[in-house]
C-alpha positions in Angstrom: 0.0 0.0 0.0 1.3 3.5 -0.9 1.4 6.3 1.5 -1.5 8.0 -0.2 -3.6 5.0 0.3 -2.7 4.7 4.0 -3.6 8.4 4.4 -7.0 7.9 2.8 -7.8 4.9 5.1 -6.9 6.8 8.2 -9.0 9.7 7.2 -12.0 7.5 6.6 -11.6 5.9 10.1 -11.5 9.3 11.8 -14.6 10.5 10.0 -16.5 7.3 11.1 -15.6 7.8 14.7 -16.7 11.4 14.6 -20.0 10.4 13.1 -20.6 7.8 15.8 -19.8 10.3 18.5 -22.3 12.7 17.0 -25.1 10.1 16.9 -24.6 9.3 20.7 -25.2 13.0 21.7 -28.7 13.0 20.0 -30.2 10.1 22.3 -29.7 11.9 25.8 -32.9 13.1 27.7 -34.1 16.5 26.9 -35.9 17.1 30.4 -38.8 15.7 32.7 -42.2 14.5 31.2 -44.3 14.1 34.6 -45.2 16.2 37.6 -46.7 15.9 41.1 -50.4 16.3 42.0 -51.4 16.6 45.7 -55.0 16.3 46.8 -55.5 17.5 50.4 -58.7 16.2 52.2 -59.7 17.8 55.5 -62.6 18.5 57.8 -63.9 14.9 58.5 -63.9 13.3 61.9 -61.2 10.7 62.7 -62.0 7.4 61.1 -64.4 8.8 58.6 -63.6 8.3 54.9 -64.0 11.0 52.2 -65.5 10.3 48.8 -63.1 12.0 46.3 -62.6 11.2 42.6 -59.6 12.3 40.4 -59.8 12.2 36.6 -57.2 13.2 34.1 -55.3 12.6 30.8 -55.2 9.2 29.2 -58.5 8.1 30.9 -57.0 8.5 34.3 -59.5 7.9 37.2 -58.8 7.3 40.9 -60.9 7.4 44.0 -59.3 8.5 47.3 -60.7 8.6 50.8 -58.1 10.9 52.4 -55.2 13.2 51.5 -53.2 11.7 48.6 -50.1 12.6 46.5 -49.6 11.4 42.9 -45.8 11.9 42.5 -45.7 10.8 38.8 -48.8 12.2 37.3 -48.6 12.7 33.6 -48.6 16.2 32.4 -52.0 17.6 31.7 -55.3 18.8 33.3 -56.8 17.0 36.3 -60.3 17.4 37.7 -61.1 16.6 41.4 -64.7 16.1 42.6 -66.0 15.1 46.1 -69.3 13.7 47.2 -71.1 14.3 50.6 -70.3 11.9 53.5 -72.6 11.0 56.4 -71.2 9.9 59.8 -73.2 9.5 63.0 -76.3 11.0 61.4 -74.3 14.1 60.4 -73.9 15.0 56.7 -70.6 16.5 55.6 -70.6 18.5 52.3 -67.3 19.0 50.4 -65.8 22.2 48.9 -63.1 21.7 46.2 -60.6 24.4 45.4 -57.8 24.3 42.8 -59.7 22.1 40.3 -59.1 21.7 37.5 -55.3 21.5 38.2 -52.6 21.4 35.5 -49.6 19.2 36.0 -46.5 20.3 34.1 -43.3 18.4 33.5 -41.4 18.5 36.7 -44.0 20.8 38.3 -46.2 20.4 41.4 -50.0 21.1 41.6 -52.3 21.1 44.6 -56.1 20.6 45.0 -57.9 21.0 48.3 -61.1 19.2 49.4 -62.5 20.7 52.6 -65.5 18.9 54.3 -67.8 20.7 56.6 -70.9 19.6 58.5 -74.2 20.5 56.9 -76.9 22.1 58.8 -79.1 19.3 60.4 -82.5 18.4 58.9 -83.5 15.8 61.6 -83.9 15.6 65.3 -84.3 13.0 68.0 -87.7 11.9 69.4 -87.9 9.8 72.6 -91.2 8.2 73.7 -91.1 6.9 77.3 -93.5 4.0 78.1 -94.0 3.2 81.8 -96.4 1.4 84.2 -96.8 -2.0 82.5 -95.8 -5.3 84.2 -92.7 -7.0 82.9 -93.4 -8.8 79.7 -96.5 -6.8 78.8 -96.3 -4.8 75.6 -97.7 -1.3 75.2 -99.8 -0.2 72.3 -98.4 3.3 71.4 -98.7 4.9 67.9 -96.5 7.8 66.7 -97.5 9.8 63.6 -95.9 12.8 61.9 -94.6 14.5 58.8 -94.2 12.6 55.5 -96.8 10.0 56.5 -94.6 8.9 59.4 -96.3 6.1 61.4 -94.7 3.8 63.9 -96.1 1.5 66.5 -94.2 1.1 69.8 -94.5 -1.5 72.5 -91.9 0.0 74.9 -89.7 3.1 75.4 -88.1 4.0 72.1 -85.7 6.7 70.7 -85.7 7.5 66.9 -84.1 10.0 64.6 -86.9 11.7 62.7 -87.5 14.5 60.3 -88.3 17.9 61.8 -91.9 18.7 62.4 -94.9 18.0 64.7 -95.5 14.4 66.0 -98.6 13.0 67.7 -98.4 10.2 70.3 -101.5 8.1 71.1 -101.9 5.0 73.4 -104.5 2.3 73.2 -105.6 0.2 76.2 -103.7 -3.0 77.0 -105.2 -6.1 78.6 -103.0 -8.6 80.6 -105.0 -11.6 81.9 -108.2 -9.9 83.2 -106.4 -6.6 84.1 -106.9 -3.7 81.8 -104.3 -0.8 81.5 -105.0 2.6 80.0 -102.2 5.0 79.0 -102.0 8.7 79.8 -100.0 10.7 77.2 -98.1 13.8 78.1 -96.1 16.1 75.8 -98.1 15.3 72.6 -98.1 16.8 70.1 -94.3 17.2 70.3 -92.2 19.4 68.0 -88.9 18.0 66.7 -86.4 20.7 65.6 -83.3 20.3 63.5 -80.6 18.8 65.7 -82.9 19.0 68.7 -84.2 16.4 71.2 -87.9 16.0 72.0 -89.7 13.7 74.5 -93.2 12.5 75.0 -94.4 10.1 77.8 -97.0 7.4 78.0 -97.9 6.3 81.6 -100.0 3.2 81.8 -102.1 2.4 84.9 -104.6 -0.2 86.0 -108.1 0.8 84.9 -111.4 -0.7 85.9 -112.9 -2.9 83.3 -116.0 -1.7 81.6 -119.2 -3.4 82.6 -121.7 -4.9 80.2 -125.1 -6.3 81.2 -126.4 -9.4 79.4 -130.1 -9.7 79.2 -132.8 -11.5 77.1 -131.6 -13.6 74.1 -128.2 -13.8 72.4 -129.4 -14.6 68.9 -126.1 -14.2 67.0 -122.5 -15.3 67.6 -120.9 -13.3 70.4 -117.6 -13.2 72.1 -117.0 -12.2 75.7 -113.5 -11.0 76.6 -111.4 -10.7 79.7 -111.1 -6.9 79.6 -114.8 -6.5 80.3 -117.0 -7.4 83.3 -120.2 -9.1 82.3 -123.4 -9.2 84.4 -126.2 -11.7 83.8 -129.5 -10.1 84.6 -132.4 -12.5 84.8 -132.5 -15.6 82.5 -130.2 -15.0 79.5 -130.7 -17.4 76.6 -128.2 -18.3 73.8 -130.5 -19.1 71.0 -130.3 -22.1 68.6 -127.7 -21.5 65.9 -125.7 -19.0 67.9 -122.3 -19.6 69.6 -121.3 -17.8 72.7 -117.5 -17.7 72.9 -115.9 -16.9 76.3 -112.2 -16.0 76.2 -109.8 -17.2 78.8 -109.8 -15.0 82.0 -113.3 -13.7 81.5 -115.4 -13.1 84.6 -119.2 -13.3 84.5 -121.3 -12.5 87.5 -125.0 -13.0 88.3 -127.0 -9.9 89.1 -127.8 -10.2 92.7 -130.7 -7.7 92.4 -132.4 -10.1 90.0 -132.4 -13.4 92.0 -132.0 -16.5 89.9 -130.1 -14.8 87.1 -128.7 -17.7 84.9 -127.3 -18.5 81.6 -129.1 -21.0 79.3 -127.4 -22.5 76.3 -130.4 -23.7 74.4 -130.7 -26.8 72.1 -128.9 -26.0 68.9 -126.7 -23.3 70.5 -123.1 -23.6 71.7 -120.9 -22.2 74.4 -117.1 -22.3 73.7 -115.5 -21.3 77.0 -111.8 -22.1 76.7 -110.0 -21.0 79.8 -106.5 -22.0 80.9 -105.0 -23.2 84.1 -103.7 -19.6 84.8 -106.8 -17.8 83.3 -109.9 -19.8 84.0 -113.3 -18.6 82.9 -115.2 -17.7 86.1 -119.0 -17.5 86.7 -119.6 -16.2 90.1 -121.5 -13.9 92.5 -121.7 -10.2 91.9 -121.1 -9.6 95.6 -117.6 -9.0 97.0 -115.5 -11.7 98.7 -116.6 -12.2 102.3 -120.2 -11.3 101.4 -121.1 -14.1 98.9 -123.5 -17.0 99.6 -124.9 -20.0 97.8 -127.9 -18.9 95.8 -126.5 -15.5 94.8 -127.4 -16.3 91.2 -128.8 -19.2 89.2 -126.1 -21.2 87.3 -125.1 -22.5 83.9 -127.7 -24.6 82.1 -126.8 -26.4 78.8 -129.6 -28.1 76.8 -128.6 -30.6 74.1 -130.2 -32.8 71.5 -129.2 -36.2 72.9 -131.8 -38.7 74.1 -133.2 -39.1 77.6 -135.6 -41.8 78.9 -138.5 -39.6 79.8 -141.3 -38.9 77.3 -143.3 -35.8 76.7 -142.3 -32.2 77.1 -140.3 -32.3 80.3 -138.7 -28.9 81.3 -135.5 -28.1 83.0 -136.2 -27.8 86.8 -136.7 -24.2 87.7 -136.7 -22.9 84.1 -140.3 -21.7 84.4 -139.8 -19.8 87.7 -140.6 -16.2 88.5 -137.2 -14.8 87.3 -136.6 -11.7 85.2 -136.8 -12.7 81.6 -138.0 -16.3 82.2 -140.2 -18.1 79.8 -143.2 -19.1 81.8 -143.4 -22.3 79.8 -140.0 -23.3 80.8 -137.2 -24.9 78.7 -137.9 -28.4 77.3 -135.0 -30.8 77.1 -136.7 -34.1 76.2 -137.3 -35.4 72.7 -133.7 -35.3 71.5 -132.4 -37.7 68.9 -128.7 -37.1 68.4 -126.5 -38.7 71.0 -123.4 -37.2 69.4 -124.8 -33.7 69.6 -122.2 -30.9 70.3 -123.1 -28.1 72.6 -119.6 -26.7 72.7 -116.7 -26.7 75.1 -116.1 -26.1 78.8 -112.5 -26.1 79.6 -111.0 -24.6 82.8 -114.4 -23.1 83.9 -115.6 -22.4 87.5 -119.2 -21.8 88.7 -119.3 -20.3 92.2 -122.1 -19.4 94.6 -124.8 -20.5 92.2 -128.1 -22.4 92.5 -131.5 -21.0 93.1 -135.0 -22.4 94.0 -137.3 -20.7 91.6 -140.1 -22.9 92.9 -140.5 -25.5 95.6 -138.5 -28.6 94.5 -137.5 -26.9 91.3 -133.9 -25.7 91.8 -131.3 -24.5 89.4 -127.9 -26.3 89.7 -124.4 -25.0 89.4 -123.9 -27.1 86.2 -127.0 -28.5 84.5 -126.4 -30.8 81.6 -129.8 -31.6 80.1 -129.7 -34.2 77.2 -126.2 -33.0 76.3 -124.5 -35.0 73.6 -121.0 -36.7 73.5 -119.7 -34.2 70.9 -119.5 -31.7 73.8 -116.2 -31.3 75.6 -116.2 -30.9 79.4 -112.9 -30.9 81.3 -111.2 -29.0 84.1 -114.5 -27.6 85.5 -115.3 -26.8 89.1 -118.5 -26.0 91.1 -118.1 -24.3 94.5 -120.5 -23.3 97.2 -123.7 -23.9 95.2 -127.2 -24.0 96.7 -128.3 -27.2 95.0 -126.6 -30.0 93.0 -123.2 -29.1 91.7 -123.2 -31.3 88.6 -126.5 -32.7 87.4 -127.1 -34.8 84.2 -130.6 -35.3 82.9 -130.1 -38.0 80.2 -127.6 -37.4 77.4 -124.2 -38.8 76.7 -121.8 -36.0 77.5 -118.4 -37.1 78.9 -116.2 -35.3 81.4 -112.7 -35.3 82.9 -111.2 -33.5 85.8 -114.4 -32.4 87.7 -114.2 -30.7 91.1 -117.0 -30.0 93.6 -116.4 -28.1 96.8 -119.1 -27.5 99.5 -122.4 -28.4 97.7 -125.8 -27.5 99.1 -127.2 -30.8 97.7 -125.5 -33.6 95.8 -122.1 -33.2 94.4 -122.8 -35.5 91.4 -126.4 -36.3 90.3 -127.3 -38.3 87.2 -130.6 -39.7 86.0 -133.0 -40.3 83.2 -130.8 -42.4 80.9 -127.5 -40.6 81.4 -124.9 -42.6 79.6 -121.8 -40.4 79.8 -118.3 -41.3 80.9 -116.4 -39.4 83.6 -113.0 -39.8 85.1 -110.9 -37.9 87.7 -113.5 -36.4 90.0 -113.2 -34.7 93.4 -116.0 -33.9 95.8 -115.4 -32.2 99.3 -118.0 -31.5 101.9 -116.5 -30.1 105.1 -119.6 -27.9 106.1 -123.0 -26.9 104.9 -123.1 -23.2 104.0 -126.0 -21.0 104.7 -127.8 -19.9 101.5 -128.7 -16.4 100.7 -132.0 -15.3 102.1 -134.9 -15.9 99.7 -132.9 -18.1 97.4 -133.9 -21.5 98.9 -132.7 -23.9 101.5 -130.0 -26.5 101.9 -131.4 -29.9 100.7 -132.7 -32.4 103.3 -130.7 -35.2 101.7 -127.3 -34.0 100.3 -125.2 -36.9 99.1 -121.9 -37.5 97.3 -123.5 -39.4 94.4 -127.2 -39.5 93.9 -128.0 -41.6 90.8 -131.5 -42.4 89.6 -132.8 -44.5 86.7 -135.9 -42.5 86.1 -138.3 -40.6 88.3 -141.4 -38.4 87.6 -143.8 -37.9 84.8 -142.8 -39.5 81.5 -141.0 -42.5 83.0 -143.0 -45.0 81.0 -142.8 -48.6 82.2 -141.3 -50.9 79.6 -142.4 -54.5 79.2 -142.2 -56.6 82.3 -140.8 -53.8 84.4 -141.8 -50.8 86.4 -141.6 -47.2 85.5 -138.2 -46.7 87.3 -136.7 -49.0 84.6 -137.8 -46.6 81.9 -135.6 -46.9 78.8 -134.8 -50.6 79.0 -136.4 -51.5 75.8 -134.9 -48.5 74.0 -131.4 -49.0 75.3 -131.8 -45.9 77.4 -131.3 -47.2 80.9 -129.2 -44.9 83.1 -125.6 -46.3 82.4 -123.2 -43.6 83.6 -119.5 -44.4 84.3 -117.6 -42.7 87.2 -114.0 -43.6 87.5 -111.2 -42.4 89.8 -113.4 -40.4 92.1 -112.5 -39.0 95.5 -115.6 -38.0 97.6 -115.1 -36.8 101.1 -117.9 -36.0 103.5 -118.1 -33.7 106.6 -116.1 -34.5 109.7 -117.7 -35.7 112.9 -119.5 -32.8 114.7 -120.8 -31.2 111.5 -124.6 -31.3 111.5 -125.8 -33.3 108.4 -129.3 -32.3 107.1 -132.1 -34.8 107.2 -131.3 -38.1 105.5 -128.2 -36.8 103.8 -124.6 -37.8 104.3 -124.2 -40.9 102.1 -121.3 -41.3 99.8 -123.3 -42.9 96.9 -127.0 -43.4 96.7 -128.1 -45.7 93.9 -131.8 -45.9 93.2 -134.8 -46.0 90.9 -133.6 -48.6 88.5 -130.1 -47.1 87.7 -127.3 -49.0 86.2 -123.8 -47.7 85.7 -120.1 -48.4 86.6 -118.2 -47.1 89.6 -114.5 -47.9 89.4 -111.3 -47.0 91.3 -112.9 -44.6 93.8 -112.6 -43.4 97.3 -115.6 -42.7 99.6 -114.6 -41.4 103.0 -116.1 -39.6 106.1 -119.7 -40.0 105.0 -121.7 -40.0 108.3 -124.6 -42.2 107.2 -122.5 -44.6 105.2 -120.5 -45.1 102.0 -123.0 -46.9 99.7 -126.7 -47.4 99.7 -128.7 -49.3 97.1 -132.2 -48.2 97.7 -134.7 -50.4 95.8 -135.3 -53.8 94.2 -135.3 -52.3 90.7 -131.8 -51.1 91.1 -130.8 -54.4 92.7 -132.1 -56.2 89.6 -129.6 -54.2 87.6 -126.9 -55.1 90.0 -127.6 -58.8 89.9 -127.3 -58.9 86.1 -124.1 -56.9 86.1 -125.5 -53.8 84.6 -124.6 -52.0 87.8 -120.9 -52.7 88.6 -119.0 -51.3 91.6 -115.3 -52.2 91.5 -112.1 -51.5 93.5 -113.3 -48.9 95.9 -111.6 -47.8 99.2 -113.9 -46.8 102.1 -112.7 -45.0 105.3 -114.1 -43.2 108.3 -117.7 -43.7 107.2 -120.9 -44.2 109.2 -120.2 -42.1 112.3 -124.0 -41.4 112.5 -124.9 -45.1 112.2 -122.3 -47.0 114.2 -119.7 -47.2 111.5 -121.8 -48.7 108.8 -120.2 -48.5 105.3 -123.1 -50.4 103.6 -126.8 -50.9 104.0 -127.7 -52.7 107.1 -128.9 -56.3 106.7 -132.6 -56.2 106.0 -132.5 -52.6 104.9 -132.3 -51.7 101.2 -130.1 -53.9 99.0 -126.5 -52.6 99.3 -125.2 -55.0 101.9 -121.5 -55.8 102.2 -122.1 -59.4 101.4 -123.9 -58.5 98.2 -121.0 -56.6 96.9 -118.5 -59.3 97.9 -120.7 -61.8 96.0 -120.3 -59.7 92.9 -116.5 -59.6 93.2 -116.5 -55.9 93.8 -113.2 -55.8 95.6 -114.2 -53.0 98.0 -111.7 -52.4 100.8 -112.8 -51.0 104.1 -110.1 -49.3 105.9 -109.3 -50.0 109.5 -110.9 -47.9 112.2 -107.7 -46.0 112.7 -107.6 -44.9 109.0 -109.0 -41.4 108.7 -109.9 -39.5 105.5 -107.2 -37.0 106.2 -104.6 -39.7 106.5 -105.2 -40.8 102.9 -104.1 -37.6 101.3 -101.1 -35.3 101.3 -103.2 -32.4 102.6 -106.8 -32.4 103.8 -107.3 -29.9 106.7 -110.4 -30.0 108.8 -111.1 -26.4 107.7 -109.6 -25.6 104.3 -108.6 -22.0 103.9 -107.9 -21.8 100.2 -107.4 -24.1 97.2 -103.7 -24.4 97.9 -104.5 -25.9 101.3 -105.9 -29.0 99.6 -103.6 -31.7 98.0 -105.5 -34.7 96.8 -102.3 -36.7 96.0 -102.1 -40.0 98.1 -100.0 -39.5 101.2 -96.8 -41.5 101.7 -97.8 -45.2 102.1 -101.5 -44.4 101.6 -103.6 -47.5 100.9 -105.2 -45.7 97.9 -101.9 -45.4 96.1 -102.5 -49.1 95.1 -105.5 -51.4 94.7 -107.0 -49.9 91.5 -108.4 -51.9 88.6 -105.3 -51.6 86.5 -106.7 -53.3 83.5 -110.2 -53.7 82.1 -109.3 -56.8 80.1 -110.6 -59.0 82.8 -114.0 -57.5 82.6 -115.1 -57.1 79.0 -118.3 -55.3 80.1 -116.4 -52.4 81.5 -113.9 -52.4 78.6 -116.7 -52.3 76.0 -118.5 -49.6 77.9 -115.6 -47.1 78.4 -113.7 -47.6 75.2 -110.5 -45.5 75.2 -112.0 -42.5 77.1 -111.5 -44.1 80.6 -108.0 -45.2 81.5 -107.5 -48.0 84.0 -105.3 -47.1 86.9 -103.3 -49.0 89.5 -104.4 -46.5 92.2 -107.8 -45.5 93.6 -109.1 -41.9 93.8 -108.7 -38.8 91.6 -104.9 -38.4 91.8 -102.0 -40.5 90.8 -99.3 -41.0 93.5 -96.4 -38.7 92.5 -98.4 -37.6 89.5 -99.7 -34.3 88.1 -101.7 -32.2 90.5 -104.2 -31.5 87.9 -106.5 -29.3 90.1 -103.8 -26.8 91.0 -103.8 -23.2 89.7 -107.3 -23.0 88.4 -109.6 -24.2 91.2 -110.8 -22.1 94.1 -111.9 -22.7 97.7 -113.9 -20.1 99.6 -116.9 -20.2 101.9 -118.1 -16.6 101.3 
């Protein structure tokens, strides 16, 4: 290579290097392309989030809740908006300054969002509710602007719009107690941000009183928040149902002697009390001033069959009583043994009974031809003038029946009564003095008094006498009484006339008496009065089984049965029929059989009919009916066999507690 050639090559290399150097200088940064955007949020309480939105170039959008810095925001224009925020019922409005903000390359922009509390548009309203027992709800209504309507049951505080509010309170009933509310401070004005108060003070108020007279021809409901007075004879007409709510109290007008309630054939009564709120029919007079005969009683007339013919009226139904029908109330002629006259459950009848005419008395409970579709359970009669429970024909069944201090018989059945009854208590510790002008205590008050048929219309069937009425038609008296406890008056109590027998069976009656206790009856436990009844006994249509007798016969030398040669209820006769009747030793008293049977009861709680420890009635019951198919066929499943005798199971439920009453005046 010549020198010129080498020189040209060097020159070319130098130019190339220079060119490369020049290209490198063109790629260096010319300066910043982003900036900083700060958004300052202030004015909100600690822990409260803002509601701020930032939008900008290239579809930029970001939500922030507090002060925020965007250190690499692209250059361009940014818009900041802020929504209101509510915290603790306070609304905070936002003011934005510095928006839109322009971010320049390398520059810094600031936008401020300042929150401030808005003027209030609501206030606080408190309604204080006082005076009601624990667990009882009030009935308070608050109305106000913008159709505001709220129902309150107790003290309440609410945030409400400003304006005028009206507070009203309705009456409240708890059990049979009525409470009315007195409102103070209404109408009440609620101001923005202010606090307003109204008060409702409840207090016990007397129940209103409604008098029942004449006929109740349409369905009617009686409620516990009203006192009802029966004036004269009051009739519930055929087709109507009288509903009586739990806790309702109905009294007989003592200025109209004999006032009574009749549920006529085709009508119904539905009285559904509870163990804590029984339905009570009682005297209008105050405690301490009440007497048997203060009013008439409860009479139910059904459409079942009886064994008397003709138009036979309910005893006393044609008497001289306000509103009485002088023709009386007919109960014979029924045809439907399954007839339904309603429901009696947890019902008491107190201080009732009235002699409207001689030998024509109203009873506490009268069931005249009442059918088996009717429900009767947990019912009590107390301190009545005449019979406490009387059945005239019919087929109505019953359970849990209580009778305290009757003026005549505790349980009286006749005229083809074929109902089944189990768990029955009868106590006679004294004979109370009736109200003057109401009648007199019976001359022969008994525990049971059961007749086949007696009086006009007892037509003699073939080859029998009139007391056997109903034989050919299958309408002999065939009641069943199981698990009964009947206690008579103690020694020293004067017993009227020929009364004081635990069970008098007469006039051609049949029936079954099973698992019972008869004690302290002065003239004896059982008496079978006539040959017609004895005929029923001899053919096993009258069955007495598994009874316990104690402390009977104080007036007749300790006799429990009919004396030999007198009537037909001798002890040997019952033994011959395998009756399994146990007579307690002389030392066994009526009181010793039970947990609590004081000589002078003071209240219902003083009586406990459960067998005492080691009591002989805790055992000895007819525990199965399989051995006697006649009993089994007659009672079906309604009557339960028990291993004990009497109305209460040892260690079992005290079914009479809570709803029964004991008082002598």
